[in-house]
C-alpha positions as CSV (number, residue, x, y, z in Angstrom):
1,M,176.6,109.7,55.5
2,N,176.4,113.5,54.0
3,T,173.7,115.9,55.6
4,Q,171.0,115.2,52.9
5,N,171.0,111.5,53.7
6,L,170.9,111.8,57.7
7,R,168.2,114.6,57.4
8,Q,165.9,111.9,55.4
9,K,166.6,109.3,58.1
10,N,165.3,111.2,60.7
11,C,162.5,112.6,58.5
12,W,161.6,108.6,58.1
13,L,162.0,108.0,61.9
14,S,159.7,110.7,62.8
15,L,156.9,109.5,60.2
16,F,157.6,106.3,61.8
17,D,157.2,107.0,65.4
18,L,154.2,109.5,64.8
19,K,152.5,106.2,63.4
20,I,153.0,104.3,66.5
21,V,151.5,107.2,68.6
22,I,148.6,107.5,65.9
23,S,147.8,103.6,66.3
24,V,148.4,103.4,70.6
25,L,145.7,106.3,70.3
26,L,143.2,104.5,68.2
27,L,143.4,101.4,70.3
28,S,143.0,103.0,73.3
29,L,139.7,104.8,72.3
30,L,138.6,101.4,70.7
31,G,139.1,100.3,73.8
32,C,137.3,102.6,76.2
33,R,133.6,102.0,76.0
34,E,132.6,105.5,77.6
35,E,134.7,107.5,74.7
36,L,132.4,105.3,72.4
37,N,128.5,105.4,74.1
38,I,128.4,105.3,77.5
39,N,127.5,108.5,78.2
40,D,126.5,110.0,74.9
41,D,124.1,110.0,72.1
42,S,126.0,107.3,70.2
43,D,124.2,103.7,69.2
44,N,126.8,100.9,70.5
45,T,125.0,97.9,69.1
46,D,127.1,97.4,66.5
47,Y,130.5,97.2,68.6
48,E,131.3,93.9,70.3
49,L,134.1,95.4,72.7
50,S,136.2,92.5,74.7
51,D,137.5,94.1,77.1
52,I,136.2,95.1,80.7
53,V,134.3,97.9,81.3
54,K,133.5,99.9,84.4
55,G,132.2,103.2,85.8
56,R,130.3,105.0,87.9
57,E,127.6,104.7,86.0
58,Q,126.7,101.9,82.8
59,R,123.6,101.5,81.1
60,L,121.7,99.1,78.3
61,T,122.0,99.7,75.2
62,K,120.5,96.8,72.9
63,N,117.4,96.5,73.5
64,D,114.5,99.3,73.2
65,F,113.9,100.0,76.9
66,R,117.3,101.6,78.1
67,I,117.9,102.0,81.6
68,G,120.8,102.6,83.3
69,L,122.8,101.5,86.6
70,N,124.7,103.6,88.8
71,E,127.2,102.7,92.0
72,K,124.5,102.9,94.6
73,G,122.3,100.3,93.0
74,L,119.7,102.6,91.2
75,V,118.3,101.7,88.1
76,S,117.4,104.9,86.2
77,Q,117.1,106.8,83.0
78,R,117.8,110.5,84.8
79,Q,119.7,111.4,81.7
80,R,117.4,112.0,78.7
81,S,119.9,110.3,76.3
82,Y,119.0,107.2,77.6
83,I,115.9,107.5,76.1
84,K,115.4,106.3,72.6
85,Y,113.6,104.2,70.0
86,G,109.9,106.4,70.7
87,W,110.6,105.8,74.5
88,P,109.3,109.4,75.5
89,G,108.7,108.7,79.0
90,S,111.6,108.3,82.2
91,V,112.2,105.7,84.7
92,Y,113.2,108.6,87.4
93,G,114.8,106.0,89.9
94,A,113.9,102.6,91.1
95,G,115.2,100.3,93.2
96,L,115.5,97.6,95.8
97,W,114.1,98.0,99.3
98,I,114.5,95.5,102.3
99,S,113.6,95.9,105.9
100,G,113.3,93.6,109.0
101,Y,114.7,93.2,112.2
102,Q,118.1,92.6,113.2
103,N,119.4,92.4,116.5
104,G,116.0,93.2,117.9
105,E,115.9,96.2,115.7
106,I,114.0,97.6,113.0
107,R,116.7,97.9,110.1
108,A,115.9,99.3,106.2
109,N,117.8,99.6,103.1
110,V,116.4,101.6,100.7
111,V,117.3,102.5,96.9
112,G,115.2,105.5,95.2
113,I,113.9,107.5,97.4
114,G,115.3,110.5,100.2
115,E,117.7,112.9,100.6
116,N,121.3,112.8,100.4
117,T,122.6,110.1,98.1
118,N,119.5,108.0,97.4
119,S,120.7,104.9,98.3
120,S,121.4,103.2,101.8
121,F,124.4,101.2,100.2
122,D,127.7,101.8,99.0
123,P,129.8,100.1,96.2
124,V,132.2,97.5,97.7
125,I,133.7,95.0,95.2
126,D,136.4,92.9,96.9
127,S,136.8,95.3,100.1
128,E,137.5,98.3,97.8
129,V,135.6,100.9,96.5
130,G,133.3,99.5,93.4
131,E,132.0,100.7,90.3
132,V,129.0,99.2,87.9
133,Y,130.7,96.7,85.5
134,Y,129.4,96.7,81.6
135,V,129.0,92.8,80.0
136,L,128.9,91.9,77.1
137,P,129.0,87.7,75.8
138,S,132.4,89.0,74.3
139,M,134.0,90.4,77.5
140,I,133.2,86.9,79.2
141,E,134.5,84.9,76.5
142,N,138.1,87.0,76.8
143,P,140.3,84.6,78.6
144,F,142.7,87.5,79.5
145,N,139.9,89.6,81.8
146,E,140.1,89.4,85.4
147,W,136.6,89.5,87.2
148,P,135.9,90.7,90.6
149,E,135.5,87.5,93.0
150,S,132.4,88.7,93.9
151,F,131.4,88.7,90.2
152,P,127.7,86.8,89.3
153,K,129.1,82.5,88.3
154,N,127.8,79.7,86.9
155,L,128.0,76.2,88.2
156,Q,131.6,75.8,86.4
157,N,132.8,78.6,89.1
158,E,133.4,80.7,85.7
159,P,131.9,84.3,85.0
160,K,128.2,84.4,84.2
161,L,126.3,86.6,82.4
162,F,122.6,86.9,82.2
163,G,120.7,87.7,79.2
164,S,122.6,89.1,76.4
165,E,123.8,92.4,77.8
166,M,124.4,93.2,81.2
167,C,125.3,96.1,83.9
168,W,126.5,94.6,87.3
169,V,127.6,96.0,90.7
170,Q,128.0,94.8,94.4
171,L,126.9,96.8,97.0
172,K,127.0,96.9,100.9
173,S,125.6,98.8,104.1
174,A,126.6,102.3,103.8
175,T,128.7,103.1,106.7
176,S,128.5,106.6,106.2
177,T,126.3,108.8,108.5
178,L,122.9,109.3,106.5
179,T,119.8,110.4,107.9
180,G,116.3,109.8,107.4
181,I,114.8,106.8,105.8
182,H,118.6,105.7,105.4
183,S,119.6,105.9,109.1
184,A,119.4,102.5,110.1
185,A,120.6,100.5,107.6
186,F,121.1,96.6,108.2
187,D,124.8,95.8,109.5
188,G,126.7,93.7,107.0
189,L,124.4,93.2,104.1
190,S,126.0,92.4,100.8
191,V,123.6,92.9,97.4
192,S,125.1,91.7,94.1
193,Q,122.8,93.4,91.8
194,S,122.6,92.9,87.9
195,I,120.1,94.3,85.6
196,Y,119.8,92.6,81.6
197,C,118.0,92.7,78.7
198,L,117.5,90.0,76.0
199,N,117.3,90.2,72.2
200,E,114.3,88.2,72.1
201,D,111.2,89.9,70.4
202,A,108.8,88.9,73.6
203,S,111.1,90.9,75.9
204,R,112.8,94.0,73.7
205,N,110.6,96.0,75.9
206,A,111.5,94.5,79.2
207,V,114.5,95.2,81.4
208,F,114.9,91.9,84.2
209,I,116.7,93.1,87.7
210,R,118.2,90.7,90.1
211,Y,119.5,90.8,93.5
212,E,121.3,88.1,95.6
213,I,121.1,89.3,98.9
214,E,123.9,88.2,101.8
215,N,123.3,88.7,105.6
216,K,127.2,89.0,106.4
217,S,126.0,89.9,109.5
218,E,126.7,88.1,112.8
219,F,123.0,88.2,113.8
220,D,119.9,86.1,111.8
221,L,117.5,88.5,110.3
222,R,114.2,87.9,111.1
223,D,110.6,89.3,109.5
224,V,112.1,90.4,106.7
225,Y,110.4,91.6,103.8
226,L,111.9,92.1,100.4
227,G,110.5,94.8,97.7
228,F,111.0,97.0,94.8
229,Y,110.3,100.7,94.2
230,R,109.7,102.9,91.2
231,D,109.3,106.3,90.3
232,I,108.5,106.5,86.7
233,D,107.2,110.0,85.5
234,L,105.1,109.9,82.1
235,F,104.0,113.6,82.8
236,F,103.1,114.5,78.7
237,G,100.1,117.0,79.0
238,S,98.3,119.4,81.2
239,T,97.4,117.0,84.3
240,N,101.1,117.0,85.8
241,G,100.6,113.6,86.8
242,D,100.7,109.9,85.7
243,Y,98.5,107.3,87.8
244,V,99.6,103.8,89.0
245,G,97.5,100.4,88.9
246,Y,97.6,96.9,90.3
247,D,96.4,93.6,88.7
248,S,95.2,91.5,91.4
249,Q,95.1,88.2,88.9
250,W,98.9,88.4,87.7
251,Q,100.1,90.9,90.4
252,I,101.2,93.2,88.3
253,S,101.9,97.3,89.2
254,Y,101.6,99.4,86.8
255,T,102.0,103.2,86.1
256,F,100.6,104.8,83.0
257,S,99.6,108.2,81.2
258,K,96.2,109.5,80.0
259,E,97.8,112.2,77.8
260,Y,99.4,111.0,74.6
261,P,103.3,112.2,74.6
262,P,104.5,114.4,71.7
263,E,107.0,111.8,70.3
264,I,104.6,109.1,69.3
265,N,100.6,109.1,68.9
266,R,100.6,106.3,71.7
267,L,99.5,106.1,75.1
268,V,102.4,104.7,77.3
269,G,102.4,103.0,80.4
270,V,105.5,101.0,82.8
271,G,104.5,97.5,84.3
272,C,106.3,96.0,86.9
273,A,106.5,92.4,88.6
274,V,108.1,90.0,90.9
275,L,109.4,87.0,88.7
276,K,110.9,85.1,91.1
277,T,112.4,84.5,95.0
278,D,113.8,81.6,96.6
279,E,111.0,79.4,97.1
280,Q,108.5,80.9,94.2
281,I,108.5,81.2,90.5
282,G,106.6,83.0,87.8
283,A,103.1,82.7,88.1
284,G,103.5,81.3,91.1
285,V,104.9,84.1,92.8
286,E,102.7,85.4,95.6
287,L,102.9,89.0,96.4
288,Y,102.7,90.5,100.0
289,S,101.6,93.9,99.1
290,H,101.5,96.7,96.7
291,R,101.6,100.6,98.0
292,Y,101.5,103.9,96.5
293,I,103.9,106.6,97.8
294,T,102.7,110.6,96.7
295,R,105.7,112.8,96.5
296,G,107.1,115.1,98.9
297,D,103.9,115.5,101.5
298,S,103.6,114.4,105.1
299,T,100.3,112.4,104.6
300,R,99.9,108.5,105.6
301,F,101.5,107.7,102.3
302,G,103.9,110.2,101.4
303,E,107.5,110.1,101.1
304,G,108.1,113.2,103.2
305,V,108.4,111.7,106.4
306,L,109.3,108.4,105.7
307,T,111.9,106.8,108.2
308,P,113.3,103.5,108.6
309,E,110.0,102.2,110.5
310,S,107.7,103.4,108.0
311,A,109.5,101.6,105.6
312,Y,109.0,98.4,107.3
313,W,105.2,99.4,107.3
314,A,105.1,100.2,104.1
315,L,107.1,96.8,102.7
316,K,103.9,95.3,104.8
317,G,101.3,97.3,102.9
318,L,100.2,99.2,106.1
319,D,100.5,103.0,105.9
320,N,103.4,105.5,107.6
321,N,102.1,105.4,110.7
322,G,101.8,101.6,110.8
323,D,98.1,101.6,110.4
324,D,95.8,99.4,108.2
325,M,95.3,100.6,104.5
326,I,91.8,101.3,103.4
327,N,90.0,100.7,100.5
328,P,88.1,103.9,100.3
329,V,85.4,102.2,97.5
330,S,84.9,99.3,99.9
331,G,85.8,100.6,103.2
332,E,87.8,97.1,103.9
333,T,91.3,96.7,105.2
334,T,93.9,95.5,102.3
335,R,97.5,95.2,101.5
336,Y,96.9,96.1,97.8
337,A,96.4,99.4,96.8
338,L,94.6,100.9,93.9
339,D,93.3,97.4,92.4
340,G,90.0,98.9,90.4
341,N,89.4,99.5,87.0
342,P,91.2,102.5,85.7
343,I,89.1,102.2,82.4
344,S,85.6,102.0,83.9
345,R,86.7,103.9,87.2
346,D,84.8,100.8,89.2
347,G,86.8,100.2,92.4
348,W,89.9,102.2,94.4
349,V,91.7,103.9,91.1
350,D,94.5,106.8,91.4
351,D,94.0,110.5,90.6
352,A,96.6,112.0,88.6
353,R,99.7,112.9,90.6
354,D,103.6,112.2,90.8
355,S,102.7,108.8,92.1
356,R,105.3,106.0,93.0
357,A,104.8,102.5,93.8
358,L,106.5,99.6,95.7
359,I,105.4,95.9,95.7
360,S,106.8,93.3,97.8
361,V,107.7,89.5,98.9
362,G,108.0,87.9,102.6
363,P,108.1,87.7,105.1
364,I,111.5,85.6,105.4
365,S,114.4,85.2,107.7
366,L,118.1,85.7,106.5
367,E,120.1,83.8,109.0
368,S,123.6,84.5,109.4
369,Y,126.1,84.4,106.2
370,G,122.4,83.1,104.4
371,K,121.3,84.0,101.2
372,T,118.4,85.0,99.5
373,E,117.1,85.9,95.7
374,L,115.0,88.4,94.1
375,L,114.3,88.8,90.3
376,I,112.3,91.8,89.2
377,V,110.9,92.4,85.5
378,I,109.8,95.8,84.5
379,Y,108.7,96.8,80.7
380,V,107.0,99.1,78.5
381,A,103.4,99.1,76.7
382,Y,101.3,100.9,74.2
383,G,98.0,101.7,73.2
384,S,96.2,103.5,70.7
385,D,93.6,104.5,73.7
386,L,93.4,103.8,77.3
387,S,91.5,100.2,77.3
388,S,94.3,98.9,74.8
389,L,96.6,100.2,76.8
390,I,95.6,98.6,80.0
391,T,95.1,95.5,78.0
392,N,98.2,95.2,77.1
393,I,100.0,96.3,80.2
394,K,98.4,92.8,81.6
395,L,99.4,91.1,78.4
396,I,102.7,91.6,78.0
397,G,103.2,91.2,81.9
398,S,101.2,87.7,81.6
399,N,103.9,86.7,78.7
400,L,106.7,87.3,80.6
401,I,105.4,86.0,84.4
402,S,104.2,82.5,82.7
403,N,107.2,82.3,80.7
404,P,110.4,81.3,82.8
405,G,112.6,80.1,80.1
406,L,112.9,83.0,78.4
407,W,114.6,84.8,81.9
408,L,115.9,82.3,83.8
């Protein structure tokens, strides 16, 4: 073989090798969802990924109300890139609250408030440090994917997807030393958390949050209350605050603004309701309490003095000292704050501030190695004025609550 032929052969080998390298790189990029759209501004609704995707935080992208889930169980939109399709607000932080007695002591696991990690949970999947899974139907259908033992399963013990798109994480009580409200977490508490959305038009502005809670300790848990906390930021104008309200008919907690956001010429609000517990479903669910929590201060309802004990009292509809909550208009004892009419300003209504809200169900007992379930919905509503906004919040919420076939 002469020198020219040898050079041509080497050149063709180099080009062939280069094609292989490029092909491998392209396949790697297509199989890695984070490169496409996990934490950037791109839109992944056209992608059907089949490989397992996981990381410290994932987010839903296939409906109009885009929400993220992190490894500590926090539901949020803290990154502005999550907020699209005309939704101008922010779910700064939301999550599970659970408190009760374990071995004669008050314990509390709380997500979304307080110092340090903002959570009393750590991610642990099959005894190893866990991550958040992003799940599509194509991933469930892929027979080569290996799912954790604790991943949700159907009656045939096969991997289960809730909704049309889901984020999932397995949590357990934090073992690290935490302070304040996180300082007395339950021993052996395990939570499987899924957030998901549906493609149906009736729920394009809704996100569903499902908790399966298991007591893996040797002690029964008594007088336990389950709650969902949310910090919604709808600051659009000079008020430097938003408002919290409660509809007693449909047991909907909601946050709203009276200022028009710059992005859209509509008022915006966020509703929240419990859809299912172990014993109740839809319109049959009975909320135990509705509490408001104010930012940073040390008042009877402020977050600045929250402890495991005050978390327990808050879930019972009491103030931070364990005293009854009093309706300032009627003077009567109540477990349901801010149930007045925000349109007419009749009854107990909120003032503009950075308000947070907490809804709860219970009490229940959770035996050693027993399980319980909680399903929450949060959703967006709009209105041309305050009256239509409040009406739409209640209308959308009541339609979701009364239609279990949509979300079961």
